[in-house]
C-alpha positions, 0 to 999 in steps of 0.5 A, a space after each residue: 770535308 771538315 769543320 774548322 773554327 773561323 780564323 778571324 774569330 780565333 784571332 780576335 780571341 787570341 788578341 783579347 786574351 793577350 790584352 788581358 794578360 798584358 794588363 796583369 791578368 793571370 792566364 790560369 784565371 782567364 775563362 776558356 772560350 769556345 768558338 761560336 762560328 765554324 766553317 765547312 771546308 771541302 777539299 775537291 782535289 782530295 775528293 778527286 784523288 779518292 774518286 769521290 763525287 761530292 753532291 752539288 747540294 753539299 758543295 752549295 753548303 760549303 763555306 770554302 772549297 779547296 781546288 
């Protein structure tokens, strides 16, 4: 199980930073941006290998399940 940043939001942030740099902004002057959206991922294959049973309530809350 892990929390990760949303890849779409991360890509947009990179695009915004790149656009600002290409327009002449100095990278050191750009503000640090923290992700505001995170996704909850459960790797079911790893859980099975470790002999773990994931409760159904936790599975229902996951944004992504890896088989």
